[in-house]
C-alpha positions in Angstrom: -14.6 8.5 -3.0 -13.4 8.0 0.7 -14.5 5.4 3.2 -14.3 5.5 6.9 -13.9 2.6 9.3 -17.2 2.0 11.0 -17.8 4.1 14.0 -19.5 1.5 16.0 -20.8 3.8 18.7 -22.7 5.8 16.2 -24.3 3.0 14.3 -28.1 3.0 14.4 -28.0 -0.6 15.5 -25.3 -1.7 17.9 -22.8 -4.0 16.3 -22.8 -6.0 19.4 -26.3 -7.1 18.8 -25.7 -8.2 15.2 -25.7 -11.9 14.5 -22.2 -13.2 13.3 -23.5 -13.8 9.8 -25.1 -10.4 9.6 -21.9 -8.9 10.7 -19.9 -10.6 8.0 -22.6 -9.6 5.4 -22.2 -6.0 6.5 -18.5 -5.9 6.0 -18.8 -7.8 2.7 -21.0 -5.0 1.4 -18.4 -2.6 2.7 -15.6 -4.3 0.9 -17.7 -4.6 -2.3 -18.1 -0.8 -2.3 -14.4 -0.5 -2.2 -13.9 -2.8 -5.1 -16.4 -0.8 -7.2 -14.1 2.2 -6.7 -11.4 0.4 -8.6 -13.2 1.1 -11.8 -13.0 4.8 -11.2 -9.3 4.5 -10.5 -8.7 2.5 -13.8 -10.6 5.2 -15.7 -8.4 7.9 -14.1 -5.3 6.1 -15.2 -6.7 5.8 -18.7 -7.3 9.5 -18.8 -3.8 10.2 -17.7 -2.4 7.8 -20.4 -4.4 9.8 -23.0 -2.9 13.0 -21.7 0.5 11.5 -22.2 -0.3 10.6 -25.8 -1.5 14.1 -26.5 1.7 15.5 -25.0 3.9 13.3 -27.1 1.8 14.1 -30.2 2.4 17.8 -29.7 6.1 17.3 -29.5 6.0 15.1 -32.6 4.0 17.8 -34.6 6.6 20.5 -33.5 9.4 18.2 -34.7 7.7 17.6 -38.1 7.1 21.4 -38.5 10.8 22.1 -37.7 12.0 19.5 -40.2 9.5 20.8 -42.9 10.7 24.4 -42.4 14.3 23.5 -42.3 14.9 23.9 -46.1 13.1 27.2 -46.1 15.1 28.5 -43.3 18.4 27.5 -44.8 17.5 29.1 -48.1 16.2 32.2 -46.3 19.5 32.5 -44.4 21.4 32.1 -47.6 19.3 34.7 -49.4 19.0 36.7 -46.1 15.2 36.8 -46.3 14.5 38.7 -43.0 10.7 38.1 -43.2 11.1 34.2 -43.2 13.7 34.3 -40.5 11.4 36.4 -38.2 8.4 34.2 -38.8 10.4 31.0 -38.0 11.9 32.6 -34.9 8.5 33.5 -33.7 7.2 30.0 -34.4 10.1 28.5 -32.5 9.5 30.7 -29.5 5.8 30.0 -29.4 6.5 26.2 -29.8 9.0 26.2 -26.9 6.6 28.2 -24.7 3.8 25.7 -25.4 6.1 22.8 -24.7 7.3 24.1 -21.3 3.9 25.3 -20.3 2.5 21.8 -20.7 5.6 20.3 -19.0 5.4 22.7 -16.1 1.7 21.9 -15.7 2.4 18.2 -15.8 5.4 18.1 -13.5 5.7 21.1 -11.0 9.3 21.9 -10.0 9.1 24.0 -6.9 7.2 23.8 -3.5 5.1 26.8 -4.6 4.0 24.8 -7.7 2.9 21.9 -5.5 1.1 24.3 -3.2 -0.7 25.9 -6.1 -1.6 22.7 -8.0 -2.6 20.7 -4.9 -4.3 23.7 -3.2 -2.3 23.3 -0.1 -2.5 26.4 2.0 0.2 25.9 4.5 3.7 25.7 3.1 5.1 24.4 6.4 3.0 21.2 6.0 5.2 20.1 3.1 8.5 21.0 4.8 7.3 19.0 7.8 7.0 15.9 5.6 3.9 15.8 3.6 4.2 15.5 -0.1 0.9 15.7 -2.2 0.6 13.1 -4.9 2.8 14.1 -7.8 0.6 12.1 -10.2 -2.8 13.7 -9.5 -4.1 17.2 -10.1 -5.2 17.3 -6.5 -4.2 15.6 -3.3 -6.7 12.9 -2.3 -6.1 13.6 1.4 -6.1 16.9 3.3 -2.5 17.7 4.0 -3.5 20.3 6.6 -5.1 17.8 8.8 -2.8 17.0 11.7 -2.7 13.5 13.2 -5.3 13.2 16.0 -6.8 10.6 18.3 -10.3 12.2 17.6 -10.7 11.2 14.0 -11.6 7.9 12.3 -9.0 6.4 10.0 -9.8 6.8 6.3 -9.7 4.1 3.7 -7.1 5.1 1.0 -6.6 1.5 -0.4 -7.2 2.4 -4.0 -5.5 5.8 -4.0 -2.3 4.5 -2.3 -2.2 1.5 -4.8 -2.3 4.0 -7.7 0.5 6.1 -6.1 2.7 3.0 -5.4 2.3 1.6 -8.9 4.3 4.4 -10.4 7.5 3.1 -8.7 6.3 -0.5 -7.9 4.0 -1.6 -10.8 3.6 -5.1 -9.3 2.0 -3.7 -6.1 -1.6 -4.9 -5.8 -3.6 -3.7 -2.8 -5.9 -6.7 -2.7 -3.0 -9.2 -2.6 -1.2 -7.0 0.0 -4.3 -7.0 2.2 -4.8 -10.8 1.9 -1.1 -11.2 2.8 -1.5 -8.8 5.8 -4.4 -11.0 7.1 -2.3 -14.1 6.7 0.6 -12.5 8.6 -1.8 -11.4 11.4 -3.1 -15.0 11.8 0.3 -16.6 11.8 1.5 -14.0 14.3 -1.2 -14.8 16.9 -1.0 -18.6 16.2 2.8 -18.4 17.0 2.0 -16.3 20.0 -0.7 -18.9 21.2 1.8 -21.9 20.9 4.4 -19.8 22.7 7.0 -19.9 19.9 7.4 -16.6 18.1 10.0 -18.1 15.8 7.1 -19.5 13.8 6.5 -16.0 12.5 10.0 -14.6 12.7 10.6 -14.5 9.0 8.0 -11.6 8.4 8.6 -9.7 11.7 10.8 -6.6 12.0 13.7 -6.9 14.4 12.2 -4.6 17.0 8.8 -6.3 17.1 10.4 -9.7 17.2 12.5 -8.8 20.2 9.5 -7.2 21.9 7.2 -10.2 21.4 10.0 -12.7 22.4 10.5 -10.8 25.7 6.7 -10.8 26.4 6.5 -14.6 25.8 9.5 -15.1 28.1 7.7 -13.1 30.7 4.6 -15.2 30.3 6.6 -18.4 30.7 8.1 -17.2 33.9 4.7 -16.3 35.3 3.2 -19.7 34.1 0.7 -17.9 31.8 -0.5 -19.5 28.6 -2.0 -16.8 26.5 -4.6 -18.1 24.0 -5.7 -16.0 21.1 -8.2 -17.8 18.9 -9.2 -15.9 15.7 -12.6 -16.7 14.2 -12.8 -14.0 11.5 -10.9 -10.9 10.1 -13.0 -8.2 8.5 -12.9 -4.6 7.2 -9.2 -4.6 6.3 -7.9 -1.6 4.4 -4.8 0.5 3.8 -4.7 4.0 5.6 -1.2 5.5 5.0 1.9 5.2 3.0 5.1 6.9 4.4 8.7 7.1 3.2 11.5 8.1 5.5 15.3 7.6 6.1 15.6 5.0 3.3 12.5 2.9 4.3 8.9 2.9 3.4 6.0 2.0 5.6 2.3 1.0 5.0 -0.3 1.3 7.7 -3.2 -1.3 7.6 -6.3 -1.4 9.7 -8.4 -4.5 10.3 -10.9 -5.9 12.8 -10.4 -9.2 14.5 -13.2 -11.3 15.8 -11.6 -13.6 18.3 -11.6 -15.3 21.7 -8.8 -14.3 24.1 -8.1 -16.0 27.5 -5.2 -17.0 29.7 -4.6 -20.5 31.3 -2.3 -21.4 34.2 0.4 -23.6 32.5 1.1 -25.3 35.8 -2.4 -26.8 36.0 -3.9 -29.4 33.6 -7.0 -27.3 33.5 -9.0 -25.6 30.8 -10.5 -23.1 33.2 -9.2 -19.6 32.2 -7.7 -17.4 34.9 -8.4 -14.4 32.6 -10.9 -13.9 29.8 -13.6 -16.3 28.6 -13.9 -19.3 26.3 -17.3 -18.1 25.0 -17.0 -14.4 24.6 -16.4 -13.2 21.1 -14.2 -10.0 21.2 -14.1 -7.5 18.4 -10.9 -5.5 18.3 -9.5 -3.1 15.6 -5.8 -3.4 15.0 -3.3 -1.1 13.3 -0.6 -3.0 11.5 2.5 -1.2 10.2 4.7 -2.9 7.5 8.1 -1.7 6.3 10.8 -2.5 3.8 13.9 -0.7 2.5 13.1 1.8 -0.3 14.9 1.6 -3.7 13.6 2.8 -7.1 13.7 -0.8 -8.4 12.1 -2.5 -5.4 9.2 -4.6 -6.5 6.4 -6.3 -4.4 5.9 -10.0 -5.2 2.8 -11.2 -3.3 0.5 -13.7 -4.8 -2.2 -15.8 -3.2 -1.2 -14.7 0.3 2.5 -15.6 -0.2 5.4 -13.2 -0.5 8.5 -14.2 -2.3 11.8 -12.4 -2.7 14.6 -12.9 -5.2 17.8 -14.2 -3.6 20.5 -11.5 -4.1 23.2 -14.2 -4.2 21.8 -16.6 -6.9 18.6 -15.0 -8.2 16.3 -17.8 -7.0 12.8 -17.1 -5.7 12.4 -17.6 -2.0 9.0 -17.9 -0.2 9.5 -15.7 2.8 6.6 -17.0 4.8 8.2 -20.4 5.0 12.0 -19.8 5.2 14.6 -17.1 5.5 17.2 -19.2 3.7 17.6 -19.6 0.0 16.6 -23.1 -0.9 19.2 -23.3 -3.7 22.4 -21.6 -2.4 21.6 -21.6 1.4 22.4 -17.9 2.0 20.5 -16.1 4.6 18.2 -13.3 3.4 17.4 -10.3 5.6 13.8 -9.9 4.5 13.2 -6.2 5.3 16.0 -5.4 2.8 14.1 -6.9 -0.1 10.4 -7.3 0.9 7.7 -6.2 3.4 7.8 -7.1 7.1 5.5 -6.4 10.0 7.2 -3.7 12.1 4.5 -2.9 14.6 1.1 -4.0 15.8 -1.3 -2.0 18.1 -4.9 -2.0 19.2 -6.9 0.9 17.9 -8.9 2.7 20.5 -11.3 5.5 19.6 -10.3 8.9 21.1 -6.9 7.6 22.3 -5.1 6.0 19.4 -3.3 8.5 17.1 -4.7 8.5 13.5 -2.9 10.0 10.6 -5.2 10.6 7.6 -2.7 12.5 5.4 -2.6 9.5 2.9 0.9 9.8 1.4 3.8 11.2 3.4 7.3 11.6 1.9 10.0 13.0 4.3 12.9 14.9 3.1 11.6 15.1 -0.4 13.7 16.9 -3.0 11.7 18.9 -5.5 
């Protein structure tokens, strides 16, 4: 089941005319429909676990047969009974063929196997960076769909969670989304007070330098930029990407807020830009990153992300401090946990959207 972010221009009733409570109710129904899909994902995982048990059972049966026939084979070799030897050899060949056929079906080895199992028509798509899900008989996204500004971002929250849990069992999409919202709020709160250091701990280096430069520019121009969030709705995960030793998650959300600019030289609440009373509705694209390792684990609970100090092993709450509370060592957060690396407004027909779901660059098959 796939969900698209609302195409507001195509709604029968304009979202601008909806009352605020009705708007929240509409998005609540939308998010409820996503949570219902979790049951389908869980059933799919149970089905795959059952297939694993059957596969192990076949191997066990083959092993028992081999052990049971071992005395007969030994006596046949000693007595040189050709009939028994031929039958056993044939049984071994058939058993090995069944084993490797099941194994090949379960875990394809070559690009052509991936193309066949995932029904990918264009081999260049995979070489260009897209890897269909290794753990599903078919890809949940269309790998032949190129990124475009003329498509609506798809909701792949559940599917990407299932994919990530094979390497990061602790990853929970609901917790990650709540943490994303909290990062978004703290980011704009620190922007409003004119001190980006308040959100430094979960910002990537490039984004931090960019926002610090913009704040300095505002200060020089005597601009006080106010961003007052009233609600965040419709948040979902659209894409997971792995490249050059890092992994990235793209999140979309809609912010209902008031945005205006004051003149910091005047003791006045009259905005020089924007309005106190106008509720703006803006969709944002958030990009999170962290270094990829096979043993990297997400540790987000109740909107708080923690990391394990590499020096002393203590848990550090990264939304509060970048220093270990026990040994005092500085922790580079992006090496051990997720950070916000980019934030952009989404504009229909101009913002580039990538609906390929899971993208693994330089994958080795």
